[in-house]
C-alpha positions in Angstrom: 12.6 -21.8 1.6 10.5 -20.4 4.5 10.9 -16.7 4.9 11.6 -15.3 8.4 10.4 -11.7 8.6 12.9 -9.6 10.6 10.2 -8.5 12.9 9.1 -12.0 13.8 11.5 -12.8 16.6 10.8 -9.4 18.2 7.1 -10.2 18.8 7.8 -12.7 21.5 10.0 -10.2 23.3 7.3 -7.6 23.0 4.6 -10.0 24.3 6.8 -11.1 27.3 7.4 -7.5 28.2 3.7 -6.6 28.0 4.6 -4.2 25.2 2.3 -5.4 22.4 -0.7 -3.8 24.3 1.4 -0.8 25.2 2.6 -0.2 21.7 -1.0 -0.6 20.4 -2.7 1.7 22.8 -5.2 1.9 20.0 -5.8 -1.8 20.3 -9.5 -1.9 19.9 -10.5 -2.7 16.3 -13.4 -0.4 16.8 -11.6 2.7 18.0 -8.3 4.2 17.0 -7.7 5.6 20.5 -8.8 3.1 23.1 -6.0 2.7 25.7 -5.6 -0.7 27.4 -6.0 -0.9 31.2 -3.0 0.4 33.0 -2.1 -2.9 34.5 -1.4 -4.2 30.9 1.1 -1.4 30.1 4.7 -1.9 31.0 6.7 0.8 29.1 8.8 1.6 32.2 9.9 -2.0 32.3 10.8 -2.0 28.6 12.9 0.5 26.5 16.0 -0.3 28.5 18.4 -1.8 25.9 19.2 -1.6 22.2 17.4 -5.0 21.8 14.3 -3.4 23.3 14.5 -0.6 20.8 14.9 -2.9 17.8 11.9 -5.0 19.0 9.8 -1.9 19.4 10.5 -0.7 15.9 9.9 -4.2 14.5 6.5 -3.9 16.1 5.8 -0.9 13.9 6.7 -2.9 10.8 4.5 -5.8 12.0 1.5 -3.5 12.2 2.0 -2.2 8.7 1.2 -5.6 7.3 -2.3 -5.4 8.8 -2.8 -2.0 7.3 -2.3 -3.2 3.7 -4.8 -6.0 3.7 -8.3 -6.5 2.3 -9.8 -3.3 3.7 -7.1 -1.2 2.1 -7.5 -2.9 -1.2 -11.2 -2.4 -1.1 -10.7 1.3 -0.8 -7.7 1.7 -3.1 -8.9 -0.5 -6.0 -12.3 -2.2 -5.6 -14.0 1.2 -5.2 -12.4 2.4 -8.5 -13.0 1.9 -12.2 -10.6 -1.1 -12.3 -12.9 -3.7 -10.8 -16.5 -4.8 -11.0 -16.9 -7.2 -8.1 -18.6 -10.5 -8.9 -21.2 -12.1 -6.6 -18.3 -14.3 -5.2 -16.8 -11.2 -3.8 -19.4 -11.0 -1.1 -21.8 -8.3 -0.2 -19.2 -5.9 1.2 -17.1 -6.1 -2.0 -20.3 -5.6 -4.0 -21.2 -2.5 -2.1 -17.7 -1.0 -2.4 -17.6 -1.8 -6.2 -21.0 -0.4 -6.9 -20.7 2.6 -4.5 -23.6 1.7 -2.2 -21.4 1.6 0.9 -21.6 4.1 3.8 -19.6 5.1 6.9 -20.4 1.8 8.7 -18.6 -0.4 6.1 -15.8 -2.3 7.7 -13.0 -1.0 5.4 -13.5 2.6 6.8 -12.8 1.6 10.4 -10.2 -1.1 9.6 -7.9 1.2 7.6 -8.4 4.1 10.1 -7.7 1.9 13.1 -4.7 0.2 11.7 -3.3 3.5 10.6 -3.4 4.9 14.1 -2.0 1.8 15.6 1.0 2.2 13.4 1.2 5.9 14.3 1.0 5.2 18.1 3.6 2.5 17.9 5.9 4.8 16.0 5.2 7.7 18.4 6.1 5.4 21.4 9.4 4.6 19.7 10.1 8.3 19.0 9.2 9.3 22.6 11.1 6.5 24.4 14.1 5.3 22.4 16.0 8.6 22.7 16.3 7.8 26.4 18.0 4.4 25.9 21.8 4.2 26.2 22.9 2.5 23.0 25.1 3.0 20.0 24.3 6.3 18.4 24.2 5.1 14.7 21.7 2.3 15.5 19.6 4.6 17.6 19.5 7.2 14.7 18.6 4.5 12.2 15.8 3.1 14.3 14.3 6.5 15.0 14.4 7.2 11.2 12.6 3.9 10.5 9.9 4.9 12.9 9.5 8.3 11.2 9.3 6.6 7.8 6.6 4.2 8.9 4.7 7.0 10.7 4.9 9.1 7.5 3.6 6.2 5.4 0.6 5.6 7.7 -0.3 9.3 7.8 0.1 9.5 4.0 -2.5 6.7 3.6 -4.9 8.3 6.1 -4.7 11.8 4.6 -5.3 10.5 1.1 -8.3 8.4 2.1 -9.9 10.7 4.6 -8.5 14.2 4.2 -8.1 16.2 7.5 -7.3 13.7 10.2 -6.1 13.9 13.9 -2.4 14.7 14.0 -0.8 12.8 16.9 3.0 13.2 17.4 3.3 11.6 20.8 2.4 8.2 22.3 -1.1 8.0 23.7 -0.8 7.4 27.4 -3.8 9.2 28.9 -7.6 9.3 28.5 -7.1 13.0 27.9 -5.6 12.1 24.5 -8.5 10.1 23.1 -10.8 12.7 21.6 -8.6 14.8 19.2 -10.0 17.0 16.5 -9.1 16.7 12.9 -6.0 18.7 11.7 -5.8 20.3 8.3 -4.4 18.1 5.6 -1.7 20.7 5.0 -0.4 20.2 8.6 -0.4 16.4 8.1 1.6 16.7 4.9 4.1 19.0 6.7 4.8 16.3 9.3 5.0 13.6 6.5 7.5 15.7 4.6 9.6 16.4 7.7 9.7 12.8 8.7 10.7 11.6 5.3 13.3 14.3 4.8 14.9 13.3 8.1 14.7 9.6 7.2 16.2 10.1 3.8 19.2 11.8 5.3 19.8 9.1 8.0 18.7 5.7 6.7 21.3 3.5 4.9 21.1 2.9 1.2 20.6 -0.8 1.7 20.1 -3.4 4.4 21.7 -6.9 4.2 20.9 -10.3 5.6 18.3 -10.4 8.4 17.7 -6.7 8.1 16.6 -6.9 4.5 13.2 -5.2 4.0 13.7 -2.4 6.4 13.2 1.2 5.1 16.2 2.7 3.3 17.1 6.2 2.1 15.9 5.3 -1.3 12.5 4.3 0.0 12.2 7.6 1.9 13.1 9.6 -1.2 10.7 7.6 -3.4 7.9 8.1 -0.9 8.7 11.8 -0.6 8.4 12.1 -4.4 5.0 10.5 -4.2 4.0 12.8 -1.3 4.9 15.9 -3.3 3.3 14.6 -6.5 0.0 14.0 -4.7 0.0 17.7 -3.7 0.8 18.8 -7.3 4.2 20.0 -6.1 5.9 19.1 -9.4 9.3 20.7 -8.8 10.1 18.8 -5.5 8.5 15.7 -6.9 10.7 15.6 -9.9 13.8 16.5 -7.8 13.2 13.6 -5.3 12.4 11.1 -8.0 15.5 12.2 -9.8 17.6 11.5 -6.7 16.4 7.9 -6.7 17.0 7.5 -10.4 20.4 9.1 -10.4 21.6 7.2 -7.3 22.4 4.2 -9.5 21.0 1.8 -7.0 17.8 0.9 -8.8 16.7 -0.3 -12.2 13.9 -2.1 -14.0 14.1 -5.9 -14.0 14.4 -7.3 -17.6 11.1 -9.2 -17.2 8.1 -7.5 -15.8 6.8 -10.8 -14.3 9.9 -11.2 -12.2 8.9 -8.1 -10.1 6.4 -10.3 -8.3 8.3 -13.5 -8.1 8.7 -14.8 -4.5 12.2 -15.9 -5.3 13.2 -12.3 -6.0 12.0 -10.9 -2.7 14.8 -9.0 -0.9 17.4 -10.3 -3.3 20.4 -8.1 -4.1 19.7 -8.8 -7.8 16.2 -7.3 -7.5 16.9 -3.7 -8.3 13.3 -2.8 -8.8 11.5 -3.3 -5.5 12.3 -0.3 -3.2 10.0 -1.1 -0.3 7.8 -4.1 0.3 6.0 -5.7 3.2 7.1 -9.1 4.2 4.5 -11.8 4.5 4.8 -15.5 5.3 1.6 -17.5 5.3 3.4 -20.4 7.0 4.5 -18.4 10.0 1.3 -16.5 10.2 -1.6 -18.6 8.9 -4.5 -16.3 8.0 -2.2 -13.3 7.9 -0.8 -13.5 4.4 -1.0 -10.6 2.0 -4.1 -9.5 0.0 -2.7 -11.6 -2.9 -4.6 -14.5 -1.5 -7.7 -12.9 -3.0 -6.3 -13.5 -6.4 -5.9 -17.3 -5.9 -8.6 -18.6 -3.6 -9.1 -22.4 -3.9 -12.4 -23.3 -5.6 -13.5 -25.3 -2.5 -12.8 -22.5 0.0 -16.1 -20.9 1.3 -16.7 -17.8 -0.7 -14.0 -18.6 -3.1 -14.2 -19.8 -6.7 -10.7 -20.2 -7.9 -9.7 -16.8 -9.2 -13.2 -15.7 -10.1 -13.8 -12.8 -7.8 -14.3 -10.0 -10.4 -15.4 -8.9 -13.8 -13.1 -6.6 -15.8 -14.7 -3.4 -17.1 -14.1 -2.9 -20.8 -12.0 0.2 -20.0 -9.5 -2.3 -18.5 -9.5 -5.1 -21.1 -9.0 -2.5 -23.9 -5.8 -1.2 -22.2 -3.4 -3.8 -23.4 -1.8 -4.3 -26.8 -1.2 -7.8 -28.0 2.5 -7.5 -27.4 2.1 -6.2 -23.8 3.7 -8.6 -21.2 1.1 -7.2 -18.7 -1.8 -8.2 -20.9 -4.8 -10.5 -20.3 -2.7 -13.6 -20.2 -0.3 -12.3 -17.5 -2.0 -9.6 -15.5 -5.4 -11.4 -15.6 -6.6 -14.9 -16.0 -9.9 -16.0 -17.6 -12.1 -19.1 -17.3 -11.4 -21.8 -18.0 -7.7 -22.1 -17.2 -5.3 -25.1 -16.5 -3.6 -25.0 -13.2 -0.1 -26.3 -12.5 -1.4 -29.9 -11.8 -3.1 -30.1 -15.2 -6.6 -29.6 -13.8 -9.0 -27.5 -15.8 -10.6 -24.9 -13.6 -13.9 -23.2 -14.6 -15.4 -20.3 -12.8 -19.0 -20.6 -11.8 -19.8 -17.5 -13.7 -18.1 -17.8 -17.1 -17.4 -14.1 -17.6 -15.4 -13.8 -14.4 -11.7 -12.8 -14.4 -9.0 -13.1 -11.9 -5.5 -11.7 -11.4 -2.4 -13.6 -12.4 0.3 -10.9 -12.1 1.2 -11.8 -8.5 1.3 -15.6 -9.0 4.8 -17.0 -9.4 5.8 -19.0 -12.4 6.6 -22.7 -11.9 5.5 -24.0 -8.5 3.1 -21.2 -7.5 1.7 -19.8 -10.7 -1.7 -21.1 -11.7 -1.9 -22.6 -8.2 -5.0 -22.1 -6.0 -3.8 -21.2 -2.6 -4.1 -23.4 0.4 -6.4 -21.1 2.4 -7.3 -17.6 3.3 -4.1 -15.6 4.1 -1.9 -18.7 3.7 0.3 -17.1 1.1 3.9 -15.8 1.1 3.7 -13.1 -1.5 5.1 -9.8 -0.3 3.1 -6.6 -0.9 5.1 -4.0 -2.9 4.7 -0.5 -1.7 7.3 1.3 -3.8 9.1 0.1 -6.9 11.3 1.7 -9.5 8.8 1.7 -12.3 6.7 3.9 -10.1 9.6 6.3 -9.6 10.1 6.6 -13.3 6.4 7.3 -14.0 6.2 9.8 -11.1 9.2 11.5 -12.5 7.7 11.6 -16.0 4.4 13.0 -14.6 6.2 15.7 -12.6 8.5 16.8 -15.4 5.6 16.9 -17.9 3.6 19.1 -15.5 6.4 21.6 -15.1 9.1 20.1 -12.8 12.7 20.4 -13.9 14.2 17.5 -15.7 17.5 16.1 -14.3 19.4 13.9 -16.8 16.3 12.4 -18.4 13.2 13.7 -20.2 9.7 12.8 -19.2 9.3 10.9 -22.4 12.4 8.9 -21.9 11.3 7.8 -18.4 7.9 6.8 -19.7 9.4 4.8 -22.5 11.6 2.8 -20.2 8.5 1.3 -18.6 6.8 0.8 -22.0 9.7 -0.9 -23.6 10.2 -3.3 -20.7 6.5 -4.3 -21.0 7.0 -5.0 -24.7 5.1 -2.1 -26.2 6.4 0.6 -28.6 7.9 3.9 -27.3 6.1 7.1 -27.8 7.5 10.4 -29.3 6.4 13.9 -30.2 3.1 13.8 -28.2 3.2 17.3 -26.7 2.2 17.9 -23.1 -1.4 16.9 -23.3 -0.7 13.7 -25.3 2.2 12.8 -23.0 -0.1 13.4 -20.0 -2.6 10.9 -21.4 0.1 8.4 -22.2 1.6 8.6 -18.7 -1.8 8.1 -17.0 -2.6 5.2 -19.2 0.8 3.6 -18.5 0.3 4.0 -14.7 -3.0 2.1 -15.0 -1.4 -0.7 -17.0 1.6 -1.0 -14.9 0.1 -0.7 -11.4 -3.4 -2.1 -11.9 -4.7 -3.7 -8.6 -1.5 -2.7 -6.7 -3.3 -0.2 -4.5 -2.6 2.9 -6.6 -5.7 3.7 -8.7 -7.8 5.6 -6.1 -4.9 8.0 -5.4 -4.0 8.4 -9.0 -7.6 9.4 -10.0 -7.9 11.7 -7.0 -4.6 13.4 -8.1 -5.8 13.8 -11.7 -9.1 15.3 -10.6 -11.0 12.6 -12.6 -12.1 10.4 -9.7 -15.8 11.2 -9.8 -15.9 11.1 -13.6 -14.2 7.7 -13.8 -16.4 6.0 -11.2 -19.6 7.4 -12.8 -18.5 6.0 -16.1 -17.8 2.6 -14.5 -21.3 2.5 -12.9 -22.8 3.2 -16.3 -20.7 0.5 -18.0 -21.5 -2.2 -15.5 -25.2 -1.4 -15.3 -25.1 -0.3 -11.7 -27.6 2.3 -10.5 -26.3 5.9 -10.6 -25.1 6.8 -7.1 -24.2 10.3 -5.8 -20.5 10.5 -5.6 -19.1 12.5 -2.7 -15.9 14.0 -3.6 -12.4 12.6 -3.3 -12.6 11.3 0.3 -14.0 8.3 2.0 -16.2 8.8 5.1 -14.8 8.7 8.6 -15.8 5.5 10.3 -19.2 5.9 11.9 -17.9 4.3 15.2 -15.2 6.9 15.6 -17.8 9.7 15.3 -20.0 8.0 17.9 -17.1 7.9 20.4 -15.4 11.2 19.6 -17.6 14.3 19.7 -14.7 16.4 18.3 -14.7 14.6 14.9 -16.8 16.0 12.1 -17.8 13.8 9.1 -16.6 14.5 5.6 -19.2 16.4 3.4 -21.9 14.3 1.8 -21.5 11.3 4.2 
């Protein structure tokens, strides 16, 4: 069945009103603050009705799907110790994997630009929707959704780049286009304020056409992640416990079902807390990054699933009984696809990713083209909440109804591996970290986890040695600001080492 993203019908309204340029005042792919000509802006002719308000918020969701695409995955996963990009990955993927990239690389500008487009769209909503005469509950919900999405965008930016410009109002003037960087602490303060407000206002669940919108549980789960990233273990444990004790979420019995297209936005799917809705039929070329894991062999630059090699530190992670092991999370050459064809990678030692591919009709199927896939991209799920809780409690946060060990073991047992016991704090820390790597490999988490552990540089240096890449000077826990932004904005200062 074709999915209809709830934001889809709003885009025509936005376009007719002239509001897509207005909401994306940062429309240039090369600059995060590049206002469109004034004759293209029509905010005074929009923001009149509740339908306008809904359409504007839907536009913020729509921009999020562009944020979490190839560039984001390059930075969150390809640049880490989880992937050794094969020659089929292309030169940019090779540079990211082997750490020979610089500030001119496309992911730096792509993630930065999309992040600020989201923020500017959200800021436009927060500035203008309060002036609309409409039902108070709907207005409050829409404003909270905008705050949630703004917080998510800022959280990505501050983790990738550190200090970033802090914009809290819509960009409407050229005077606003050269902001300085704000301290990361100030950015985190806004993120926490936005999410706290959203958690207290958003509903616990959305039904029908509104399925996929942010909920109170999503705000709490993201707030737990925000606190954990700052090593604020007490608040992180507290917020994660609120999600756990709400009774609204649970692990699916089968790990593989987490990624099944048929389970997206279903009431029976108690695990996925927030995910981005993709439909490759409605938006050819705009599917999720999952396309990378199933490119057709005949597609230029594609070789079935063969885009990467797996470092030994990855292949050694999985026990034979682990449902997430090499037969499910990864696929090796040769393999038999759903039509019975035997597919062989051009480089025999290549591996691909199988965890996102559905069983039955879509598993072991090479996709019909770049971006032409329907798989949603999961941002928050219950297994993450359990492991965040386990980490926070093990590091000193107060337990609330469950021990750190018990939370960890729920994830392990679901995957088919034995529970742990009596490890002590250090042993449990190692077990939690290993479990996060197994559970969330190639889901956009690894860079942030390594940065939080303080082991990022060590892990990447070890990977470069293992894959035989030349040693490369690592430059801390931050990516470079895009070179183009520095050229245009004299108030921006590059991160050290770049």
